[in-house]
C-alpha positions as CSV (number, residue, x, y, z in Angstrom):
1,X,-11.8,19.2,8.7
2,X,-15.2,20.1,10.1
3,X,-18.2,17.9,9.3
4,X,-21.8,18.7,10.2
5,X,-23.6,16.0,12.1
6,X,-26.4,16.1,9.5
7,X,-24.0,15.0,6.8
8,X,-22.5,12.0,8.7
9,X,-24.9,9.5,7.0
10,X,-24.4,10.8,3.5
11,X,-22.1,8.8,1.2
12,X,-18.7,10.4,0.4
13,X,-18.7,11.4,-3.2
14,X,-15.5,10.2,-4.8
15,X,-13.5,10.6,-8.0
16,X,-11.0,8.0,-9.0
17,X,-7.8,8.9,-10.9
18,X,-6.2,6.0,-12.8
19,X,-7.8,3.2,-14.8
20,X,-5.0,0.7,-14.8
21,X,-5.0,-2.7,-13.1
22,X,-5.4,-1.5,-9.5
23,X,-7.6,1.5,-10.5
24,X,-10.0,-0.9,-12.2
25,X,-10.2,-3.0,-9.1
26,X,-10.6,0.1,-6.9
27,X,-13.4,1.4,-9.1
28,X,-15.5,-1.8,-8.7
29,X,-14.8,-1.8,-4.9
30,X,-15.8,1.8,-4.4
31,X,-18.9,1.4,-6.6
32,X,-20.2,-1.9,-5.2
33,X,-18.6,-2.8,-1.8
34,X,-18.3,0.4,0.3
35,X,-21.7,1.6,1.5
36,X,-20.2,4.9,2.7
37,X,-18.9,5.8,-0.7
38,X,-20.4,6.9,-4.0
39,X,-18.2,6.8,-7.0
40,X,-18.9,9.8,-9.2
41,X,-16.2,9.8,-11.9
42,X,-13.0,8.2,-13.2
43,X,-10.2,10.0,-14.9
44,X,-7.3,8.6,-17.0
45,X,-5.2,10.4,-19.6
46,X,-5.3,7.4,-22.0
47,X,-8.2,8.0,-24.4
48,X,-11.1,5.7,-23.6
49,X,-9.4,4.0,-20.6
50,X,-11.6,5.7,-18.0
51,X,-14.8,5.3,-20.0
52,X,-14.1,1.5,-20.4
53,X,-14.5,1.0,-16.7
54,X,-16.8,4.0,-15.9
55,X,-19.6,3.1,-18.3
56,X,-20.4,-0.3,-16.9
57,X,-20.5,1.2,-13.4
58,X,-22.8,4.0,-14.4
59,X,-20.3,6.8,-13.7
60,X,-18.6,9.5,-15.7
61,X,-15.3,9.1,-17.5
62,X,-12.7,11.8,-18.2
63,X,-9.2,12.1,-19.6
64,X,-8.1,15.0,-17.4
65,X,-7.9,14.7,-13.6
66,X,-8.6,18.5,-13.4
67,X,-12.1,17.6,-14.4
68,X,-12.5,15.9,-11.1
69,X,-10.7,18.6,-9.1
70,X,-13.1,21.3,-10.5
71,X,-16.2,19.3,-9.8
72,X,-17.9,20.7,-6.7
73,X,-19.9,17.4,-6.3
74,X,-16.7,15.4,-5.7
75,X,-15.5,15.6,-2.1
76,X,-12.6,13.2,-2.2
77,X,-10.3,11.6,-4.7
78,X,-8.6,8.2,-4.9
79,X,-5.3,8.3,-6.7
80,X,-4.3,5.1,-8.4
81,X,-2.2,6.6,-11.2
82,X,1.5,6.0,-11.9
83,X,3.8,6.7,-8.9
84,X,5.6,9.5,-10.6
85,X,2.5,11.5,-10.7
86,X,1.4,11.0,-7.1
87,X,2.9,14.1,-5.5
88,X,1.5,16.4,-8.2
89,X,-2.0,14.9,-8.1
90,X,-2.1,15.0,-4.2
91,X,-1.1,18.6,-4.1
92,X,-3.6,19.5,-6.9
93,X,-6.4,17.6,-5.1
94,X,-5.7,19.3,-1.8
95,X,-5.5,22.7,-3.5
96,X,-9.0,22.0,-4.8
97,X,-10.3,21.2,-1.3
98,X,-10.5,17.4,-1.8
99,X,-9.7,14.7,0.7
100,X,-7.1,12.3,-0.7
101,X,-6.6,8.6,-0.7
102,X,-3.4,7.7,-2.5
103,X,-1.9,4.4,-3.5
104,X,1.7,3.7,-2.3
105,X,4.2,5.1,-2.6
106,X,2.8,8.5,-1.7
107,X,5.9,10.2,-3.2
108,X,9.2,9.3,-4.7
109,X,11.3,11.5,-2.4
110,X,11.2,12.4,1.2
111,X,11.0,16.1,0.2
112,X,7.9,15.5,-1.8
113,X,6.4,13.4,1.0
114,X,7.0,16.3,3.4
115,X,5.3,18.7,0.9
116,X,2.1,16.5,0.7
117,X,2.0,16.0,4.4
118,X,2.3,19.7,5.1
119,X,-0.3,20.6,2.5
120,X,-2.9,18.2,3.9
121,X,-2.2,19.5,7.4
122,X,-2.5,23.1,6.4
123,X,-5.7,22.5,4.5
124,X,-7.2,20.3,7.3
125,X,-7.9,17.5,4.8
126,X,-7.5,13.8,5.3
127,X,-4.6,12.2,3.5
128,X,-4.6,8.4,3.6
129,X,-2.2,6.0,1.9
130,X,-3.0,2.5,0.6
131,X,-1.3,0.0,2.9
132,X,-3.9,-2.7,2.6
133,X,-2.4,-5.2,5.0
134,X,-3.4,-3.1,7.9
135,X,-7.0,-3.8,7.0
136,X,-6.7,-7.5,6.5
137,X,-8.4,-9.2,9.5
138,X,-5.5,-11.6,10.3
139,X,-2.9,-8.8,10.1
140,X,-5.0,-6.5,12.2
141,X,-5.5,-9.2,14.9
142,X,-1.7,-9.8,15.0
143,X,-1.1,-6.0,15.4
144,X,-3.6,-5.8,18.2
145,X,-2.1,-8.7,20.0
146,X,1.4,-7.2,19.8
147,X,0.2,-3.8,20.9
148,X,-1.5,-5.4,23.9
149,X,1.8,-7.0,24.9
150,X,0.7,-10.5,23.8
151,X,4.2,-11.6,22.8
152,X,6.3,-9.2,24.9
153,X,8.8,-7.0,23.2
154,X,9.4,-7.9,19.5
155,X,12.9,-9.2,18.8
156,X,12.9,-11.0,15.5
157,X,10.5,-10.1,12.7
158,X,9.9,-11.3,9.1
159,X,7.7,-10.0,6.3
160,X,7.4,-11.7,2.9
161,X,5.9,-10.8,-0.4
162,X,6.2,-13.2,-3.3
163,X,4.5,-12.3,-6.5
164,X,3.3,-15.0,-8.9
165,X,5.3,-13.6,-11.9
166,X,6.4,-10.9,-14.3
167,X,4.2,-10.4,-17.3
168,X,6.8,-8.2,-19.0
169,X,10.2,-7.7,-17.2
170,X,11.0,-4.9,-19.6
171,X,8.2,-2.8,-18.2
172,X,9.2,-3.0,-14.5
173,X,10.4,0.5,-13.4
174,X,13.8,0.7,-11.7
175,X,13.7,0.1,-8.0
176,X,10.2,-1.3,-8.1
177,X,11.1,-4.1,-5.7
178,X,11.9,-1.6,-3.0
179,X,9.5,1.3,-3.7
180,X,6.4,-0.6,-5.0
181,X,6.6,-4.1,-3.6
182,X,8.7,-4.2,-0.4
183,X,7.3,-0.9,0.7
184,X,4.3,-2.9,1.9
185,X,6.6,-5.0,4.0
186,X,8.3,-2.0,5.4
187,X,5.0,-0.5,6.5
188,X,4.1,-3.9,8.0
189,X,7.2,-4.2,10.1
190,X,6.8,-0.6,11.3
191,X,3.2,-1.3,12.2
192,X,3.9,-4.6,13.9
193,X,6.7,-3.1,16.1
194,X,4.5,-0.2,17.3
195,X,6.7,1.4,19.9
196,X,9.9,1.4,17.9
197,X,11.6,3.3,15.0
198,X,13.7,1.8,12.3
199,X,17.3,3.0,12.5
200,X,19.4,1.0,10.0
201,X,19.0,-0.9,6.8
202,X,21.0,-3.4,4.8
203,X,19.7,-4.5,1.4
204,X,20.9,-7.0,-1.2
205,X,19.1,-7.8,-4.4
206,X,19.5,-9.4,-7.8
207,X,17.7,-10.4,-11.0
208,X,17.2,-14.2,-10.5
209,X,13.8,-14.4,-12.2
210,X,14.7,-12.5,-15.4
211,X,18.6,-12.1,-15.3
212,X,18.7,-10.8,-18.9
213,X,17.0,-7.6,-17.8
214,X,19.4,-6.8,-14.9
215,X,21.5,-4.5,-17.0
216,X,18.3,-2.5,-17.8
217,X,17.8,-2.0,-14.1
218,X,15.5,-4.9,-13.1
219,X,15.8,-6.3,-9.6
220,X,13.3,-9.1,-9.0
221,X,14.6,-10.8,-5.8
222,X,15.6,-8.9,-2.6
223,X,16.3,-9.4,1.1
224,X,16.4,-6.5,3.5
225,X,17.5,-6.4,7.1
226,X,16.1,-3.6,9.2
227,X,17.3,-2.8,12.8
228,X,15.0,-1.0,15.2
229,X,15.8,1.3,18.1
230,X,14.2,-1.3,20.6
231,X,16.8,-3.8,19.5
232,X,14.5,-5.8,17.2
233,X,15.7,-7.1,13.8
234,X,13.4,-7.5,10.9
235,X,13.9,-9.3,7.6
236,X,11.8,-8.3,4.6
237,X,12.1,-10.4,1.4
238,X,10.5,-10.3,-2.0
239,X,10.5,-12.3,-5.2
240,X,8.6,-12.1,-8.5
241,X,8.2,-15.8,-9.4
242,X,6.0,-17.6,-6.8
243,X,4.7,-20.4,-9.1
244,X,2.3,-21.5,-6.3
245,X,0.4,-18.2,-6.0
246,X,0.5,-14.8,-4.3
247,X,2.3,-15.3,-1.0
248,X,2.2,-12.6,1.7
249,X,3.1,-13.6,5.3
250,X,4.6,-12.1,8.5
251,X,6.1,-13.5,11.7
252,X,7.0,-11.7,14.9
253,X,9.0,-13.4,17.7
254,X,9.1,-11.6,21.0
255,X,10.3,-11.9,24.6
256,X,7.1,-13.6,25.6
257,X,5.9,-15.5,22.5
258,X,5.6,-15.6,18.8
259,X,2.9,-15.1,16.2
260,X,2.6,-15.7,12.5
261,X,0.1,-14.3,10.0
262,X,-0.8,-14.8,6.4
263,X,-1.7,-17.7,4.1
264,X,-1.7,-18.5,0.4
265,X,-4.9,-20.5,0.8
266,X,-7.9,-19.4,-1.3
267,X,-10.3,-21.1,1.1
268,X,-10.1,-23.2,4.2
269,X,-10.7,-26.4,2.1
270,X,-7.9,-29.0,1.8
271,X,-8.5,-31.7,-0.8
272,X,-7.3,-35.2,0.0
273,X,-7.2,-37.8,-2.8
274,X,-5.1,-40.8,-3.8
275,X,-2.7,-38.4,-5.4
276,X,-2.1,-36.6,-2.1
277,X,-3.3,-33.4,-0.5
278,X,-4.0,-30.1,-2.3
279,X,-5.3,-26.7,-1.6
280,X,-6.3,-23.9,-4.0
281,X,-4.2,-20.7,-3.6
282,X,-4.8,-17.0,-4.3
283,X,-3.1,-15.6,-7.4
284,X,-3.1,-11.8,-7.0
285,X,-3.2,-9.0,-4.5
286,X,-6.8,-8.1,-5.5
287,X,-7.8,-11.7,-4.7
288,X,-6.0,-12.0,-1.4
289,X,-6.9,-8.6,-0.1
290,X,-10.4,-8.2,-1.5
291,X,-11.9,-7.5,1.9
292,X,-8.9,-5.4,3.0
293,X,-9.3,-3.0,0.0
294,X,-13.0,-2.5,0.9
295,X,-11.9,-2.0,4.6
296,X,-9.4,0.7,3.8
297,X,-11.9,2.7,1.7
298,X,-14.5,2.3,4.5
299,X,-11.9,3.7,6.9
300,X,-11.1,6.5,4.5
301,X,-14.7,7.6,4.1
302,X,-15.1,7.5,7.9
303,X,-12.1,9.9,8.2
304,X,-13.6,12.2,5.6
305,X,-17.0,12.4,7.3
306,X,-15.7,12.5,10.9
307,X,-12.7,14.8,10.3
308,X,-10.5,12.4,12.4
309,X,-7.0,11.4,11.3
310,X,-7.0,8.4,8.9
311,X,-5.7,5.1,10.2
312,X,-2.8,5.2,7.7
313,X,-1.4,8.6,7.5
314,X,1.1,10.4,5.3
315,X,3.6,10.2,8.1
316,X,3.2,6.4,8.1
317,X,3.8,6.4,4.3
318,X,6.9,8.6,4.8
319,X,8.4,6.1,7.3
320,X,8.0,3.2,4.9
321,X,9.4,5.4,2.0
322,X,12.5,6.3,4.1
323,X,13.3,2.6,4.5
324,X,12.8,2.0,0.7
325,X,15.1,4.8,-0.2
326,X,17.7,3.6,2.3
327,X,17.5,0.2,0.6
328,X,18.4,1.8,-2.7
329,X,21.4,3.5,-1.2
330,X,22.4,0.3,0.6
331,X,22.2,-1.7,-2.6
332,X,24.3,0.8,-4.4
333,X,27.0,1.1,-1.7
334,X,27.0,-2.6,-0.6
335,X,26.7,-1.6,3.0
336,X,24.4,-0.6,5.8
337,X,22.6,2.8,5.8
338,X,21.5,4.7,8.8
339,X,17.8,5.7,8.3
340,X,18.5,8.9,10.3
341,X,20.4,10.1,7.3
342,X,17.2,10.0,5.4
343,X,15.5,12.5,7.6
344,X,13.0,10.2,9.3
């Protein structure tokens, strides 16, 4: 993507697709916390949904994403719609000449992932995917230490996501724990083991939080073992009932040391009283990764303006998706699955 030097200081003009929970948070971030971005419009097929968040931000609301694709003022789109629509929206945006930031998962199949990657490459347009942990300061520092050899070769890894709860178990799509939740952990372990590729997966899961919904396809607790080609083993776990807050952590043990990253603490303040010691904890991803969300969008607009490859690419998203899909197969077959079979 060619960018003229005279345009480098101009904000990237962005359209947002999706006015749900994460779309609402992204709209506020893009409008107020990313100096290099200018939010132009928000689209959502639900009548009035886009306008409800667009009007307070002083931007345009629409019901049809095509309204954004056809707007010559909009240079890039942020896709925060339902996962089933991601591939279609990415391809439509690229066909319209727009750079794309898409929430995870980028696609639901590896074939669709390949289509989006190929389309972006052919068009010379940036395609970035929303793995926010890469932009959290503590996770980024851990990655840089590992990449610099600070703990030697990774041997044992762990990544954890524990969500505070399920508002409505009946509304959780099948395989969410692998494709929506743990996919963040899969990207994290790939990223924190930078010179290795995942080769084998074993996954086990159950409905322990809301067992009455298991027959409908709900899995709310899972543990995944991933083996890498450098010999490292990684464990990724998730649960949807962390009563104490939103809990995201990682640990990497290597031949020359160990590091841990992540905390549930809202601030660095610990309160000591006669009743004991207490500390306020974060309660959502938006709260925990507030700065990381702004950071990933800042990185995206830099990629749009510079024409350089985004920090999180479609290929990165495909690698995480391959693990998630292998987890589904492993759960169904009750055995290990070679990731090579998934075409990684």
